[in-house]
Residue frames as qw, qx, qy, qz and C-alpha x, y, z in Angstrom:
[[0.000, 0.891, 0.455, 0.000, 0.00, 0.00, 0.00],
 [0.544, 0.063, 0.056, 0.835, 1.71, 3.14, -1.21],
 [0.011, -0.842, -0.340, -0.418, -0.74, 5.99, -0.77],
 [0.185, 0.595, -0.303, 0.721, 0.43, 9.09, 1.01],
 [0.620, -0.600, 0.121, -0.490, -1.53, 8.41, 4.21],
 [0.975, -0.170, -0.093, 0.107, 0.06, 5.01, 4.73],
 [0.628, 0.411, -0.257, 0.609, 3.48, 6.51, 4.16],
 [0.178, -0.665, 0.251, -0.680, 2.83, 9.04, 6.91],
 [0.847, -0.446, 0.062, -0.284, 1.68, 6.33, 9.28],
 [0.934, 0.068, -0.157, 0.315, 4.72, 4.18, 8.57],
 [0.361, 0.621, -0.266, 0.643, 6.99, 7.20, 9.03],
 [0.503, -0.691, 0.215, -0.473, 5.87, 7.55, 12.62],
 [0.300, 0.407, -0.843, 0.184, 7.17, 4.06, 13.17],
 [0.752, -0.299, -0.563, -0.169, 5.81, 0.89, 14.73],
 [0.611, -0.181, -0.545, 0.546, 8.13, 1.02, 17.74],
 [0.076, 0.156, -0.179, 0.968, 7.74, 4.75, 18.34],
 [0.522, -0.357, -0.273, -0.725, 3.96, 4.60, 18.42],
 [0.772, -0.315, -0.552, -0.009, 3.93, 1.66, 20.80],
 [0.506, -0.101, -0.461, 0.722, 6.14, 3.55, 23.24],
 [0.114, -0.364, -0.032, -0.924, 3.90, 6.61, 23.28],
 [0.207, 0.241, 0.709, -0.630, 1.40, 7.14, 26.09],
 [0.263, 0.523, 0.794, 0.161, -2.08, 6.59, 24.68],
 [0.116, 0.887, 0.292, -0.337, -3.12, 10.29, 24.86],
 [0.134, -0.653, 0.435, 0.605, 0.05, 11.33, 23.02],
 [0.279, 0.047, 0.855, 0.435, -0.48, 8.72, 20.31],
 [0.237, 0.700, 0.671, -0.062, -4.10, 9.83, 19.88],
 [0.050, 0.889, 0.025, -0.454, -3.13, 13.49, 19.47],
 [0.254, -0.452, 0.633, 0.575, -0.24, 12.63, 17.13],
 [0.260, 0.218, 0.857, 0.388, -2.39, 10.64, 14.72],
 [0.175, 0.816, 0.520, -0.180, -5.27, 13.08, 14.87],
 [0.061, -0.800, 0.205, 0.561, -2.80, 15.84, 13.95],
 [0.259, -0.189, 0.780, 0.537, -1.48, 13.73, 11.06],
 [0.271, 0.544, 0.787, 0.108, -5.04, 13.22, 9.88],
 [0.103, 0.897, 0.279, -0.326, -5.85, 16.94, 9.98],
 [0.157, -0.648, 0.436, 0.605, -2.62, 17.95, 8.25],
 [0.272, 0.044, 0.846, 0.456, -3.20, 15.44, 5.46],
 [0.210, 0.707, 0.674, -0.045, -6.81, 16.55, 5.12],
 [0.007, 0.869, 0.041, -0.493, -5.79, 20.21, 4.87],
 [0.213, -0.415, 0.628, 0.623, -3.28, 19.44, 2.10],
 [0.701, 0.486, 0.256, -0.455, -6.16, 17.90, 0.11],
 [0.071, -0.441, 0.788, 0.424, -3.92, 15.62, -1.93],
 [0.471, 0.107, -0.683, -0.547, -5.08, 12.96, -4.41],
 [0.268, -0.164, -0.934, 0.167, -6.07, 10.43, -1.74],
 [0.105, 0.384, 0.543, -0.739, -8.26, 12.90, 0.14],
 [0.384, 0.296, -0.260, -0.835, -9.78, 14.14, -3.11],
 [0.424, -0.001, -0.842, -0.332, -10.66, 10.55, -4.05],
 [0.109, -0.269, -0.836, 0.466, -12.10, 9.94, -0.60],
 [0.254, 0.386, 0.257, -0.849, -14.38, 12.93, -1.12],
 [0.452, 0.182, -0.559, -0.671, -15.47, 11.67, -4.54],
 [0.339, -0.128, -0.932, 0.005, -16.37, 8.38, -2.87],
 [0.016, -0.354, -0.668, 0.655, -18.22, 10.07, -0.02],
 [0.319, 0.223, -0.155, -0.908, -20.12, 12.17, -2.55],
 [0.449, -0.074, -0.788, -0.414, -21.76, 8.91, -3.74],
 [0.304, -0.319, -0.829, 0.345, -22.81, 8.14, -0.18],
 [0.030, -0.662, -0.425, 0.616, -24.10, 11.68, 0.47],
 [0.376, 0.390, 0.516, 0.663, -25.20, 12.97, -2.97],
 [0.085, -0.866, -0.383, -0.309, -27.26, 15.81, -1.50],
 [0.569, -0.630, -0.137, 0.510, -24.54, 17.12, 0.81],
 [0.204, 0.974, -0.094, -0.037, -22.94, 20.50, 0.19],
 [0.647, 0.533, -0.394, 0.376, -19.27, 20.86, -0.66],
 [0.152, -0.613, 0.517, -0.578, -18.59, 22.05, 2.88],
 [0.841, -0.275, 0.274, -0.377, -20.44, 19.08, 4.35],
 [0.947, 0.255, -0.155, 0.116, -18.41, 16.67, 2.25],
 [0.362, 0.626, -0.475, 0.501, -15.20, 18.40, 3.32],
 [0.437, -0.523, 0.486, -0.548, -16.13, 18.09, 6.98],
 [0.964, -0.062, 0.127, -0.225, -17.16, 14.46, 6.51],
 [0.804, 0.434, -0.315, 0.255, -13.84, 13.67, 4.84],
 [0.011, 0.644, -0.546, 0.536, -12.02, 15.19, 7.82],
 [0.733, -0.337, 0.410, -0.426, -13.88, 12.84, 10.16],
 [0.975, 0.214, -0.038, -0.038, -13.10, 9.94, 7.85],
 [0.524, 0.600, -0.465, 0.386, -9.40, 10.84, 7.82],
 [0.317, -0.559, 0.553, -0.531, -9.40, 10.99, 11.62],
 [0.917, -0.102, 0.250, -0.294, -11.06, 7.58, 11.71],
 [0.864, 0.434, -0.226, 0.117, -8.53, 6.22, 9.21],
 [0.285, 0.607, -0.563, 0.483, -5.52, 7.47, 11.15],
 [0.629, -0.419, 0.447, -0.480, -7.11, 6.14, 14.35],
 [0.985, 0.132, -0.026, -0.109, -7.17, 2.76, 12.61],
 [0.670, 0.508, -0.414, 0.349, -3.42, 2.95, 11.95],
 [0.163, -0.606, 0.531, -0.570, -2.66, 4.09, 15.49],
 [0.813, -0.253, 0.336, -0.404, -4.64, 1.17, 16.87],
 [0.936, 0.295, -0.189, 0.019, -3.05, -1.32, 14.49],
 [0.405, 0.580, -0.543, 0.453, 0.42, -0.34, 15.66],
 [0.260, -0.442, 0.582, -0.631, -0.64, -0.59, 19.32],
 [0.868, -0.117, -0.196, -0.441, -2.77, -3.72, 19.04],
 [0.742, 0.146, -0.617, 0.217, 0.08, -6.10, 20.00],
 [0.126, 0.263, -0.599, 0.745, 0.32, -4.40, 23.39],
 [0.653, -0.260, 0.071, -0.708, -3.30, -5.17, 24.31],
 [0.319, -0.141, 0.912, -0.215, -4.03, -8.27, 26.33],
 [0.128, -0.220, -0.879, -0.402, -6.38, -10.83, 24.85],
 [0.085, -0.600, -0.713, 0.353, -8.95, -9.76, 27.41],
 [0.030, 0.579, 0.038, -0.814, -8.68, -6.12, 26.31],
 [0.080, 0.108, -0.690, -0.711, -9.03, -7.05, 22.63],
 [0.157, -0.413, -0.881, -0.167, -12.27, -8.89, 23.35],
 [0.130, -0.612, -0.566, 0.537, -13.64, -6.34, 25.82],
 [0.006, 0.456, -0.109, -0.883, -13.32, -3.43, 23.39],
 [0.190, -0.027, -0.724, -0.662, -15.62, -5.05, 20.81],
 [0.511, 0.253, 0.572, -0.590, -19.41, -5.18, 20.80],
 [0.055, 0.064, -0.826, -0.557, -20.83, -7.47, 18.13],
 [0.631, 0.227, 0.265, -0.693, -24.44, -7.42, 17.01],
 [0.872, 0.331, -0.165, -0.322, -25.50, -10.76, 15.55],
 [0.073, -0.596, 0.797, -0.055, -22.54, -12.64, 16.97],
 [0.710, -0.023, 0.650, -0.271, -24.69, -15.77, 17.29],
 [0.783, 0.572, -0.038, -0.240, -24.67, -16.10, 13.49],
 [0.276, 0.661, -0.696, 0.049, -20.93, -16.81, 13.54],
 [0.370, -0.285, 0.827, -0.314, -21.30, -19.44, 16.25],
 [0.790, 0.270, 0.401, -0.377, -24.24, -21.10, 14.50],
 [0.678, 0.645, -0.301, -0.184, -22.43, -21.30, 11.18],
 [0.141, 0.564, -0.800, 0.150, -19.33, -22.83, 12.72],
 [0.540, -0.123, 0.731, -0.399, -21.41, -25.27, 14.76],
 [0.823, 0.408, 0.123, -0.376, -23.05, -26.44, 11.54],
 [0.713, -0.262, 0.567, 0.319, -19.66, -27.61, 10.32],
 [0.664, 0.579, 0.396, 0.260, -19.94, -26.18, 6.82],
 [0.499, 0.044, 0.081, 0.862, -17.63, -23.21, 7.23],
 [0.003, -0.902, -0.348, 0.257, -18.23, -19.48, 7.56],
 [0.480, 0.286, 0.180, 0.809, -17.04, -16.65, 5.30],
 [0.122, -0.835, -0.312, 0.436, -17.23, -13.19, 6.88],
 [0.468, 0.393, 0.298, 0.734, -16.88, -10.44, 4.27],
 [0.220, -0.824, -0.314, 0.417, -16.55, -6.79, 5.24],
 [0.406, 0.839, 0.051, 0.359, -15.66, -3.38, 3.81],
 [0.506, 0.192, -0.331, 0.773, -12.74, -1.16, 4.84],
 [0.365, -0.761, -0.181, -0.504, -14.53, 0.21, 7.89],
 [0.591, -0.754, 0.206, -0.200, -13.23, 1.25, 11.33],
 [0.123, -0.621, 0.774, -0.024, -10.63, -1.26, 12.59],
 [0.920, 0.133, -0.209, -0.305, -11.19, -4.50, 10.74],
 [0.493, 0.386, -0.717, 0.307, -7.80, -5.75, 12.00],
 [0.266, -0.231, 0.652, -0.672, -9.07, -5.48, 15.57],
 [0.815, 0.069, 0.053, -0.573, -12.19, -7.28, 14.36],
 [0.783, 0.304, -0.541, -0.040, -10.04, -10.12, 13.05],
 [0.190, 0.324, -0.765, 0.524, -8.17, -10.35, 16.33],
 [0.531, -0.134, 0.416, -0.726, -11.46, -10.38, 18.23],
 [0.886, 0.125, -0.133, -0.426, -13.05, -13.15, 16.18],
 [0.610, 0.358, -0.687, 0.165, -9.88, -15.23, 16.47],
 [0.033, 0.220, -0.744, 0.630, -10.05, -15.03, 20.27],
 [0.527, 0.017, 0.386, -0.757, -13.83, -15.16, 20.70],
 [0.860, 0.261, 0.093, -0.429, -14.78, -17.79, 18.11],
 [0.925, 0.095, 0.284, 0.232, -12.22, -19.46, 15.85],
 [0.352, -0.513, 0.408, 0.668, -8.87, -18.81, 14.21],
 [0.629, 0.701, 0.205, -0.268, -9.64, -17.39, 10.76],
 [0.606, 0.039, 0.457, 0.649, -7.88, -17.52, 7.44],
 [0.225, 0.889, 0.158, -0.367, -7.57, -14.26, 5.53],
 [0.690, 0.405, 0.237, 0.552, -5.83, -12.75, 2.52],
 [0.229, -0.864, -0.040, 0.447, -3.63, -9.65, 2.70],
 [0.528, 0.823, -0.115, 0.176, -1.85, -7.38, 0.28],
 [0.777, -0.073, -0.157, 0.606, 1.90, -7.44, 0.57],
 [0.155, -0.981, -0.043, 0.113, 3.10, -4.31, 2.33],
 [0.687, 0.401, -0.157, 0.586, 6.36, -2.58, 1.57],
 [0.234, 0.554, -0.797, -0.049, 8.93, -2.70, 2.94],
 [0.729, -0.042, -0.667, -0.148, 8.86, -6.50, 3.27],
 [0.289, 0.057, -0.732, 0.614, 10.06, -6.25, 6.88],
 [0.379, -0.041, 0.273, -0.884, 6.89, -4.36, 7.79],
 [0.755, 0.011, -0.406, -0.515, 4.75, -7.00, 6.08],
 [0.617, 0.036, -0.759, 0.203, 6.49, -9.75, 8.04],
 [0.010, 0.085, -0.589, 0.803, 5.99, -7.83, 11.28],
 [0.610, -0.028, 0.012, -0.792, 2.26, -7.65, 10.62],
 [0.776, 0.057, -0.577, -0.249, 2.21, -11.35, 9.78],
 [0.372, 0.135, -0.790, 0.469, 4.09, -12.35, 12.93],
 [0.272, -0.050, 0.489, -0.827, 1.54, -10.70, 15.19],
 [0.740, 0.062, -0.163, -0.649, -1.40, -12.21, 13.35],
 [0.678, 0.132, -0.724, 0.004, 0.18, -15.64, 13.59],
 [0.086, 0.135, -0.736, 0.658, 0.50, -15.17, 17.35],
 [0.524, 0.061, 0.306, -0.793, -3.27, -14.72, 17.45],
 [0.522, 0.131, 0.842, -0.024, -3.78, -17.86, 15.38],
 [0.544, 0.712, 0.110, -0.431, -4.72, -16.00, 12.18],
 [0.670, 0.052, 0.567, 0.476, -3.61, -17.63, 8.94],
 [0.229, 0.804, -0.059, -0.545, -2.65, -14.94, 6.41],
 [0.730, 0.275, 0.504, 0.370, -2.37, -15.84, 2.73],
 [0.143, -0.453, 0.233, 0.849, -0.53, -13.36, 0.49],
 [0.595, 0.658, 0.234, -0.398, -2.61, -11.95, -2.35],
 [0.663, 0.701, -0.262, 0.020, 0.48, -11.95, -4.58],
 [0.088, 0.700, -0.679, 0.202, 3.94, -13.44, -4.45],
 [0.351, -0.187, 0.885, -0.243, 2.77, -16.94, -3.51],
 [0.062, 0.257, 0.927, 0.267, 0.36, -19.66, -4.60],
 [0.321, -0.372, -0.320, -0.810, -3.07, -18.31, -5.60],
 [0.183, -0.141, 0.705, -0.670, -4.99, -18.13, -2.32],
 [0.679, -0.028, -0.120, -0.724, -8.41, -19.19, -3.64],
 [0.733, 0.041, -0.672, -0.098, -7.69, -22.93, -3.58],
 [0.289, 0.051, -0.738, 0.608, -6.53, -22.75, 0.02],
 [0.366, -0.047, 0.267, -0.890, -9.64, -20.78, 0.97],
 [0.762, -0.011, -0.403, -0.507, -11.81, -23.48, -0.58],
 [0.599, 0.043, -0.764, 0.237, -9.97, -26.09, 1.46],
 [0.029, 0.056, -0.596, 0.801, -10.50, -24.14, 4.68],
 [0.575, -0.038, 0.011, -0.817, -14.21, -23.74, 3.98],
 [0.787, 0.017, -0.552, -0.275, -14.61, -27.45, 3.26],
 [0.450, 0.049, -0.752, 0.480, -12.87, -28.13, 6.56],
 [0.391, -0.739, -0.544, -0.068, -15.64, -26.14, 8.29],
 [0.500, -0.282, -0.224, 0.788, -13.33, -23.32, 9.27],
 [0.032, 0.898, 0.277, -0.341, -13.68, -19.54, 9.46],
 [0.521, 0.262, 0.289, 0.759, -12.59, -17.21, 6.66],
 [0.041, -0.846, -0.256, 0.465, -12.49, -13.39, 6.92],
 [0.505, 0.249, 0.419, 0.712, -12.11, -11.30, 3.77],
 [0.077, 0.561, 0.083, -0.820, -12.26, -7.60, 2.95],
 [0.420, 0.345, 0.789, 0.286, -14.69, -7.38, 0.06],
 [0.237, 0.856, 0.317, -0.332, -15.44, -3.83, -1.06],
 [0.176, 0.829, -0.375, -0.376, -12.51, -3.25, -3.41],
 [0.951, 0.270, 0.135, 0.068, -11.50, -5.50, -6.29],
 [0.257, -0.774, 0.492, 0.305, -7.72, -5.91, -6.51],
 [0.592, -0.078, 0.755, 0.269, -7.69, -8.61, -9.18],
 [0.283, 0.361, -0.392, -0.797, -9.47, -6.96, -12.13],
 [0.296, -0.087, -0.894, -0.324, -11.72, -10.03, -12.22],
 [0.159, 0.171, 0.682, -0.693, -14.45, -8.91, -9.86],
 [0.089, 0.576, 0.798, 0.157, -18.21, -8.63, -10.22],
 [0.035, -0.261, -0.091, -0.960, -19.92, -5.40, -11.18],
 [0.174, -0.547, -0.770, 0.278, -22.56, -4.38, -8.65],
 [0.082, -0.773, -0.240, -0.582, -24.89, -1.48, -8.10],
 [0.546, -0.334, -0.446, 0.626, -23.42, 0.51, -5.21],
 [0.054, -0.610, -0.244, 0.752, -25.08, 3.76, -4.15],
 [0.506, 0.746, 0.255, -0.349, -26.67, 4.00, -7.59],
 [0.363, 0.761, -0.478, -0.247, -23.53, 3.51, -9.69],
 [0.965, 0.148, -0.212, 0.044, -21.62, 0.54, -11.02],
 [0.225, -0.765, 0.590, -0.125, -18.66, -0.63, -8.95],
 [0.763, 0.242, -0.599, -0.013, -16.45, -3.72, -9.09],
 [0.569, -0.579, 0.465, -0.353, -16.19, -5.93, -6.00],
 [0.007, 0.378, -0.924, -0.052, -14.33, -9.20, -5.42],
 [0.781, -0.025, -0.381, -0.494, -16.17, -12.36, -6.43],
 [0.358, 0.274, -0.856, 0.253, -14.14, -14.61, -4.12],
 [0.293, -0.086, 0.684, -0.662, -16.32, -14.57, -0.97],
 [0.758, 0.218, 0.134, -0.600, -19.48, -15.51, -2.87],
 [0.671, 0.401, -0.592, -0.197, -17.62, -18.01, -5.05],
 [0.098, 0.260, -0.888, 0.366, -16.36, -19.82, -1.96],
 [0.504, 0.074, 0.554, -0.659, -19.88, -20.01, -0.54],
 [0.773, 0.350, -0.156, -0.506, -21.33, -21.31, -3.82],
 [0.557, 0.412, -0.721, -0.032, -18.60, -23.94, -4.21],
 [0.259, 0.147, -0.861, 0.411, -18.67, -25.21, -0.62],
 [0.475, -0.596, -0.599, -0.246, -22.04, -24.29, 0.91],
 [0.397, -0.169, -0.465, 0.773, -20.32, -22.19, 3.58],
 [0.068, -0.868, -0.453, 0.191, -22.33, -19.45, 5.27],
 [0.388, 0.368, 0.100, 0.839, -21.59, -16.04, 3.75],
 [0.311, -0.783, -0.454, 0.290, -21.97, -13.34, 6.40],
 [0.282, 0.667, 0.012, 0.689, -21.51, -9.67, 5.47],
 [0.509, -0.596, -0.387, 0.485, -20.29, -7.48, 8.33],
 [0.198, 0.782, 0.029, 0.590, -20.01, -3.74, 8.86],
 [0.615, -0.322, -0.399, 0.599, -18.03, -1.91, 11.54],
 [0.038, 0.813, 0.060, 0.578, -17.98, 1.48, 13.20],
 [0.349, 0.086, -0.559, 0.747, -16.48, 3.29, 16.17],
 [0.424, -0.768, -0.324, -0.355, -18.53, 4.36, 19.17],
 [0.423, -0.837, 0.317, -0.142, -16.14, 6.13, 21.52],
 [0.188, -0.581, 0.791, 0.040, -13.53, 3.56, 22.61],
 [0.699, 0.087, 0.690, -0.170, -15.68, 0.66, 21.43],
 [0.150, 0.239, -0.730, -0.622, -15.45, -1.10, 18.08],
 [0.687, 0.233, 0.444, -0.526, -18.94, -2.12, 17.00],
 [0.031, 0.164, -0.870, -0.463, -19.45, -4.98, 14.55],
 [0.708, 0.223, 0.261, -0.617, -22.73, -5.87, 12.92],
 [0.207, -0.079, 0.931, 0.289, -23.06, -9.36, 11.45],
 [0.549, 0.202, -0.157, -0.795, -25.72, -9.19, 8.77],
 [0.872, 0.090, 0.371, -0.308, -27.97, -12.09, 7.81],
 [0.522, -0.178, 0.739, 0.386, -26.39, -14.92, 5.87],
 [0.392, 0.460, -0.363, -0.709, -26.55, -14.45, 2.10],
 [0.821, 0.159, 0.503, -0.220, -28.68, -17.17, 0.57],
 [0.213, -0.242, 0.769, 0.551, -27.30, -19.20, -2.33],
 [0.598, 0.290, -0.137, -0.735, -29.73, -18.92, -5.26],
 [0.742, 0.029, 0.655, -0.140, -31.42, -22.19, -6.14],
 [0.739, 0.539, 0.369, 0.163, -31.17, -21.60, -9.89],
 [0.227, 0.946, -0.218, -0.079, -28.76, -20.05, -12.33],
 [0.794, 0.373, -0.334, 0.344, -25.21, -20.76, -13.40],
 [0.682, -0.388, -0.279, 0.553, -22.37, -20.49, -10.93],
 [0.291, 0.122, 0.029, 0.948, -21.31, -17.04, -12.21],
 [0.300, -0.563, -0.361, -0.680, -24.92, -15.88, -11.99],
 [0.686, -0.596, -0.411, 0.070, -25.21, -17.09, -8.41],
 [0.590, -0.197, -0.171, 0.764, -21.93, -15.40, -7.50],
 [0.089, 0.348, 0.189, 0.914, -23.11, -12.13, -9.05],
 [0.482, -0.645, -0.396, -0.442, -26.40, -12.16, -7.14],
 [0.732, -0.522, -0.328, 0.290, -24.68, -12.93, -3.82],
 [0.485, -0.001, -0.059, 0.872, -22.00, -10.28, -4.36],
 [0.129, -0.522, -0.260, -0.802, -24.76, -7.73, -4.96],
 [0.640, -0.652, -0.383, -0.140, -26.39, -8.76, -1.68],
 [0.678, -0.319, -0.213, 0.627, -23.08, -8.20, 0.11],
 [0.243, 0.261, 0.120, 0.927, -22.75, -4.79, -1.57],
 [0.371, -0.651, -0.360, -0.556, -26.24, -3.89, -0.33],
 [0.717, -0.582, -0.322, 0.209, -25.25, -4.85, 3.23],
 [0.547, -0.068, -0.058, 0.832, -22.07, -2.76, 2.95],
 [0.021, 0.476, 0.257, 0.841, -24.08, 0.19, 1.67],
 [0.526, -0.715, -0.387, -0.248, -26.45, 0.03, 4.64],
 [0.707, -0.498, -0.194, 0.462, -23.56, 0.15, 7.10],
 [0.439, 0.076, 0.116, 0.888, -21.64, 2.83, 5.22],
 [0.130, -0.641, -0.370, -0.660, -24.76, 4.96, 4.91],
 [0.603, -0.740, -0.296, -0.036, -25.18, 4.84, 8.69],
 [0.595, -0.695, 0.161, 0.370, -21.49, 5.46, 9.48],
 [0.680, 0.700, 0.004, 0.220, -19.80, 7.06, 6.43],
 [0.084, -0.902, 0.397, -0.149, -17.06, 8.63, 8.55],
 [0.621, -0.456, 0.638, -0.006, -15.71, 5.16, 9.37],
 [0.872, 0.398, 0.265, 0.103, -15.43, 4.00, 5.76],
 [0.324, -0.702, 0.414, 0.480, -11.79, 4.27, 4.72],
 [0.731, 0.414, 0.465, 0.280, -11.92, 4.16, 0.93],
 [0.109, -0.799, 0.197, 0.558, -9.22, 6.44, -0.45],
 [0.243, -0.181, 0.763, 0.571, -8.90, 4.66, -3.81],
 [0.495, 0.144, -0.359, -0.778, -11.12, 4.60, -6.90],
 [0.401, 0.064, 0.871, -0.275, -13.93, 2.11, -6.43],
 [0.610, 0.573, 0.375, -0.399, -16.62, 2.98, -8.94],
 [0.703, 0.300, 0.491, 0.418, -16.21, 2.03, -12.58],
 [0.266, 0.925, 0.193, 0.192, -16.66, 5.64, -13.60],
 [0.290, -0.903, 0.303, 0.096, -13.58, 6.66, -11.61],
 [0.693, -0.316, 0.578, 0.293, -11.44, 3.86, -12.97],
 [0.685, 0.592, 0.353, 0.236, -11.98, 4.51, -16.68],
 [0.454, -0.251, 0.189, 0.834, -9.19, 6.42, -18.33],
 [0.307, 0.754, 0.175, -0.554, -10.31, 9.68, -19.85],
 [0.756, 0.529, 0.304, 0.239, -10.24, 9.77, -23.67],
 [0.475, -0.339, 0.212, 0.784, -7.19, 11.38, -25.27]]
């Protein structure tokens, strides 16, 4: 991940942030968020184009203020990610409130596997740590971070929590392994609001066409695993997670048609959560098809 906000977060340094008193870390990252927002670089401008889809009737000033809150939420995410290894397992669990948690337990008890799919909202890394401690050790897929040493540091901590992380690139294609885990009745957690493979499914998202990954739905169709969309938001010090109803597998249609219908249902669940808590949606990259097309020469 090479956008300017990540570079700022990395510059502060994993070790430095962990040594800071919590109030100092909070102020530092909030200041970074506000400075980046004021510069209004390409990432912030894209964030505002994305938020405009969520709030089409908002004024320019309202979108600017909303993007500031979103940047503060995003930098809070990075601050918490750096400090997460210093929390006890009890603290990780205690700081999460999950609505619909019983759906995870029921799916796992059924023995057919569970796929939780979520957008880039609030602190999904904390959510992964929570579900690993409260329910089952999940398998997930992650982009390779640069430098490689930082990526390995992230992996080491996740492994300590029992999380299996498959690289999106630079290794065997992760989809086959995910199918194996689902058939074993295990838990899979995937971020599903941004297609990184150029082979996603087009969905209607806030009234425009957007491309989202087909993998979560494809796993469910191939294995019968429960597909559970989730959305997240901050409420003071608490991370709230909502587990939406399981996405039903259509009884008719080809496999690609079933995957498309289920991916649309996930997009609808994401939209409901983002509409309620747009400030906690951290989408600083182009998502909609209209933003990804190259302008004519």
